Each structure stands twice: as C-alpha cells, then as structure tokens.
C-alpha positions, 0 to 999 in steps of 0.5 A: 492521464497517468501511466499505470505500471504492472505491479504483480498478478492478482493471483499472487496476492494473499488476503490481508498479506502485503506484497512489496513491489518496486515501480520506477524505483518507488517501493509500493505495498500492494494489499488485497483486503475486504474485496479490494486491492490497494497500493500504498507507499511502502515506507512508514512516514515515522520510522523509514521502515517497510510497511509491507512487513506489518499486518493488515486489519480493518483496511489499515496497514500497521508499521511493525516497528512502532505500531502506527497504522495507516488507512489503505484508502487515504494513507492517513495515520490512525495513531501515534507515533506517525503524524504524516500520511503516506502516499496512496496510489490508484489501482486497476485490475485487468484480468489477472494483472494489478496495475498501479499509477504512481500518481497520488490520489487526491 
C-alpha cells in the first residue's frame, strides 16, 4: 500500500483553480473540478514549466506557455506540442484534508 501525504485542506481549493504543493520534493498540482479532486505532476512534459499556472476546463489543465492540455484523470496530453503524459496521483479526502500518494495510478 502506498503512503498518502497531506497536500492541503479541501477548503483551500477553489473550483477550477490549481494549487501547487510540494510533496517529498515532488511538485504537484491539486485541482478541484467537476465535483472531484485530482492530483497531477506540476511540470509540463513539453516545456518544464508549472502547470498550476495554467487554466482548468473540461477536466483538463492547460500549460500556460504553449497551450498543451493534460487530462486530469490520465495525465495524457490532448494536443501538441506535448506528446508525453505527465504523472497523475491517487487522491483521498478525509474530513477537510486532501491526501495524495506519489505512487502513480496505472
């Protein structure tokens, strides 16, 4: 079983507004959208910039630099220039706490 780390309080998350956190040295973007909370690696696989500075729409997070969008559920890019997915992580909610496991979902 993978260890879950506290990422933030659920009350800190605004709808469709990514929150960057660092868990054991790994940058993670935590996003509340469409009634769910997702955790995705915060670094774009194309340009090495922070995804948490981008916009969220239709369960995707868009890289602000070149416009590639990544599915928050799978990490897969939906368009160029990115061609490689970014890791997504399991999330669990306990009370007002959001926990993330750095073990990637398969």
